[in-house]
C-alpha positions as a Markdown table, in Angstrom:
| # | Residue | x | y | z |
|---|---|---|---|---|
| 1 | Met | 15.5 | 76.5 | 67.8 |
| 2 | Lys | 18.5 | 78.4 | 68.8 |
| 3 | Lys | 20.3 | 76.6 | 71.0 |
| 4 | Gln | 21.4 | 77.9 | 74.5 |
| 5 | Ala | 25.1 | 78.8 | 75.5 |
| 6 | Pro | 27.0 | 76.7 | 78.0 |
| 7 | Asp | 26.4 | 77.3 | 81.8 |
| 8 | Ala | 28.8 | 77.3 | 84.0 |
| 9 | Ile | 28.8 | 73.6 | 84.8 |
| 10 | Asp | 28.6 | 72.4 | 81.6 |
| 11 | Leu | 32.2 | 74.7 | 81.1 |
| 12 | Leu | 33.7 | 73.1 | 84.1 |
| 13 | Asp | 32.4 | 69.5 | 83.1 |
| 14 | Ala | 34.2 | 70.3 | 79.5 |
| 15 | Asp | 37.6 | 71.0 | 81.5 |
| 16 | His | 37.1 | 67.5 | 83.2 |
| 17 | Leu | 36.2 | 65.5 | 80.1 |
| 18 | Ala | 39.4 | 67.6 | 78.6 |
| 19 | Val | 41.8 | 66.8 | 80.9 |
| 20 | His | 40.7 | 62.6 | 81.4 |
| 21 | Ala | 41.3 | 62.6 | 77.3 |
| 22 | Leu | 44.8 | 64.6 | 78.2 |
| 23 | Phe | 45.5 | 61.6 | 81.0 |
| 24 | Glu | 44.1 | 58.6 | 78.5 |
| 25 | Ser | 46.4 | 60.1 | 75.7 |
| 26 | Tyr | 49.5 | 60.2 | 78.4 |
| 27 | Arg | 48.5 | 56.4 | 79.4 |
| 28 | Ala | 48.8 | 55.5 | 75.4 |
| 29 | Leu | 52.0 | 57.4 | 75.5 |
| 30 | Ala | 53.5 | 55.6 | 79.1 |
| 31 | Ala | 51.8 | 52.2 | 77.2 |
| 32 | Lys | 54.0 | 52.5 | 74.0 |
| 33 | Gly | 57.2 | 53.4 | 75.7 |
| 34 | Ala | 57.4 | 56.8 | 74.2 |
| 35 | Pro | 60.5 | 59.3 | 74.7 |
| 36 | Ile | 60.6 | 60.9 | 77.9 |
| 37 | His | 60.2 | 64.3 | 76.1 |
| 38 | Gln | 57.0 | 63.6 | 74.4 |
| 39 | Arg | 55.4 | 61.9 | 78.0 |
| 40 | Arg | 57.1 | 65.4 | 79.5 |
| 41 | Ala | 55.5 | 67.6 | 77.3 |
| 42 | Leu | 51.9 | 66.1 | 77.6 |
| 43 | Ala | 52.1 | 65.5 | 81.4 |
| 44 | Glu | 52.9 | 69.7 | 81.4 |
| 45 | Glu | 49.7 | 70.4 | 79.4 |
| 46 | Ile | 48.1 | 68.7 | 81.7 |
| 47 | Cys | 49.5 | 70.3 | 85.0 |
| 48 | Met | 48.7 | 73.8 | 83.2 |
| 49 | Glu | 44.8 | 72.9 | 81.8 |
| 50 | Leu | 44.1 | 71.8 | 86.0 |
| 51 | Thr | 46.1 | 74.8 | 87.5 |
| 52 | Ile | 43.7 | 77.4 | 85.1 |
| 53 | His | 40.6 | 74.9 | 85.8 |
| 54 | Ala | 41.9 | 74.8 | 89.7 |
| 55 | Arg | 41.9 | 78.4 | 89.6 |
| 56 | Leu | 38.5 | 79.4 | 88.0 |
| 57 | Glu | 37.0 | 76.5 | 90.4 |
| 58 | Glu | 38.2 | 78.7 | 93.7 |
| 59 | Glu | 38.0 | 82.4 | 92.1 |
| 60 | Leu | 34.7 | 82.3 | 90.7 |
| 61 | Phe | 33.0 | 79.2 | 90.9 |
| 62 | Tyr | 33.1 | 78.4 | 94.6 |
| 63 | Pro | 32.7 | 81.5 | 96.0 |
| 64 | Ala | 29.7 | 82.1 | 94.0 |
| 65 | Val | 29.1 | 78.7 | 95.3 |
| 66 | Arg | 29.1 | 79.4 | 99.1 |
| 67 | Glu | 26.9 | 82.5 | 98.4 |
| 68 | Ser | 24.1 | 80.1 | 96.9 |
| 69 | Phe | 23.4 | 77.4 | 99.6 |
| 70 | Val | 24.2 | 76.5 | 103.3 |
| 71 | Asp | 26.2 | 73.4 | 102.8 |
| 72 | Glu | 30.3 | 74.8 | 103.3 |
| 73 | Glu | 31.1 | 71.6 | 103.8 |
| 74 | Leu | 30.8 | 70.3 | 100.6 |
| 75 | Val | 32.6 | 73.2 | 98.9 |
| 76 | Asp | 35.6 | 73.7 | 101.8 |
| 77 | Glu | 36.1 | 69.5 | 100.5 |
| 78 | Ala | 36.3 | 70.3 | 97.2 |
| 79 | Glu | 38.8 | 73.4 | 97.7 |
| 80 | Asp | 40.8 | 71.4 | 99.5 |
| 81 | Gly | 41.4 | 69.0 | 96.9 |
| 82 | His | 42.8 | 71.5 | 94.9 |
| 83 | Gly | 46.0 | 71.8 | 97.5 |
| 84 | Ser | 46.6 | 68.4 | 97.1 |
| 85 | Gln | 46.2 | 68.0 | 93.6 |
| 86 | Arg | 48.6 | 70.8 | 93.5 |
| 87 | Glu | 51.3 | 69.4 | 95.4 |
| 88 | Phe | 51.2 | 66.2 | 92.8 |
| 89 | Ile | 51.5 | 69.1 | 90.0 |
| 90 | Ala | 54.5 | 70.3 | 91.7 |
| 91 | Gln | 56.3 | 67.2 | 91.8 |
| 92 | Ile | 55.6 | 66.2 | 88.1 |
| 93 | Leu | 56.9 | 69.8 | 87.5 |
| 94 | Thr | 60.1 | 69.6 | 89.5 |
| 95 | Ala | 60.5 | 65.8 | 88.7 |
| 96 | Pro | 64.6 | 65.5 | 87.0 |
| 97 | Ala | 64.4 | 64.1 | 83.4 |
| 98 | Gln | 65.3 | 60.1 | 84.4 |
| 99 | Asp | 62.9 | 60.3 | 86.9 |
| 100 | Glu | 62.0 | 56.5 | 87.5 |
| 101 | Leu | 58.8 | 57.0 | 89.3 |
| 102 | Phe | 57.4 | 60.0 | 87.0 |
| 103 | Asp | 54.9 | 57.9 | 84.9 |
| 104 | Ala | 54.1 | 56.8 | 88.3 |
| 105 | Arg | 53.4 | 60.5 | 89.2 |
| 106 | Val | 51.3 | 61.1 | 86.4 |
| 107 | Ala | 48.6 | 58.0 | 87.4 |
| 108 | Val | 48.9 | 59.2 | 91.0 |
| 109 | Leu | 47.7 | 62.4 | 89.8 |
| 110 | Ala | 45.1 | 61.4 | 87.2 |
| 111 | Glu | 43.3 | 58.7 | 90.1 |
| 112 | Tyr | 43.3 | 62.0 | 92.3 |
| 113 | Val | 41.3 | 64.2 | 89.5 |
| 114 | Glu | 39.4 | 61.1 | 88.8 |
| 115 | Arg | 38.2 | 60.9 | 92.1 |
| 116 | His | 37.6 | 65.0 | 92.8 |
| 117 | Val | 36.0 | 64.9 | 89.5 |
| 118 | Arg | 33.5 | 62.4 | 90.6 |
| 119 | His | 32.9 | 64.7 | 93.8 |
| 120 | Glu | 32.2 | 67.8 | 92.0 |
| 121 | Arg | 29.7 | 66.1 | 89.6 |
| 122 | Glu | 27.7 | 64.0 | 92.0 |
| 123 | Gln | 28.2 | 66.3 | 95.1 |
| 124 | Val | 28.5 | 70.0 | 94.4 |
| 125 | Phe | 27.2 | 70.1 | 90.6 |
| 126 | Asn | 23.8 | 68.8 | 91.5 |
| 127 | Arg | 23.4 | 71.2 | 94.5 |
| 128 | Val | 24.4 | 73.6 | 92.4 |
| 129 | Leu | 22.0 | 72.7 | 89.6 |
| 130 | Ala | 19.2 | 72.4 | 92.2 |
| 131 | Ser | 20.2 | 76.2 | 93.2 |
| 132 | Arg | 19.2 | 79.3 | 92.4 |
| 133 | Leu | 22.5 | 80.4 | 91.2 |
| 134 | Asp | 22.2 | 82.2 | 87.9 |
| 135 | Leu | 25.1 | 79.9 | 86.2 |
| 136 | His | 24.9 | 81.6 | 82.8 |
| 137 | Ala | 26.5 | 85.0 | 84.3 |
| 138 | Leu | 28.9 | 82.9 | 86.0 |
| 139 | Ala | 29.5 | 81.2 | 82.6 |
| 140 | Arg | 30.4 | 84.1 | 80.9 |
| 141 | Ser | 32.6 | 85.2 | 83.7 |
| 142 | Leu | 34.2 | 82.2 | 84.0 |
| 143 | Thr | 35.1 | 82.1 | 80.0 |
| 144 | Ile | 36.5 | 85.8 | 80.6 |
| 145 | Arg | 38.9 | 84.7 | 83.2 |
| 146 | Lys | 40.1 | 81.5 | 81.9 |
| 147 | Glu | 41.4 | 83.3 | 78.6 |
| 148 | Glu | 43.0 | 85.7 | 80.9 |
| 149 | Leu | 44.7 | 83.3 | 82.9 |
| 150 | Arg | 45.3 | 81.4 | 79.1 |
| 151 | Ala | 47.6 | 84.5 | 78.0 |
| 152 | Val | 49.1 | 84.5 | 81.6 |
| 153 | Ala | 50.4 | 80.4 | 81.2 |
| 154 | Glu | 54.0 | 80.8 | 81.6 |
| 155 | Ala | 53.1 | 83.0 | 85.2 |
| 156 | Leu | 51.1 | 80.3 | 85.8 |
| 157 | Arg | 53.6 | 77.4 | 85.6 |
| 158 | Glu | 56.5 | 79.7 | 87.2 |
| 159 | Asp | 53.5 | 79.7 | 90.5 |
| 160 | Ala | 53.1 | 76.4 | 90.5 |
| 161 | Leu | 56.8 | 75.7 | 90.7 |
| 162 | Ala | 57.5 | 78.5 | 93.4 |
| 163 | Ser | 54.9 | 76.5 | 95.4 |
| 164 | Ala | 56.8 | 73.2 | 94.8 |
| 165 | Leu | 60.1 | 74.7 | 96.5 |
| 166 | Ala | 57.6 | 76.8 | 99.2 |
């Protein structure tokens, strides 16, 4: 039997799980007192993954969801969460090397992302699954766009830093 390709929700949820694993790795590094350069490198990787994921949702997923069902309030709430997430990311990326609150900033971002993911899974994804949205076509678009964004990761980092200074 041929295995079906992942749909858009599968791809987005895989991102959620990957970021969760990165946060767990960060917690482990912080718990054992790993050097700040190791923790900072992992925190920057987390920030980039979240930035790419948010762009995918904002550019492709949320617009498609808006067209597929009427409850725009749910999509607005999910989309608004990305603004706060961007602020946390900017704080982490611009924190000085000796920032005593660095681990706390990453922990706050992790908690925020966990709440956002729970909302998406319980509210948005369940409604999307019940809609007529072509999730496989959307998955193809998400995959292509994700590759494009990964190719310009440094530019995305600069955008995140610029938003911190704005």
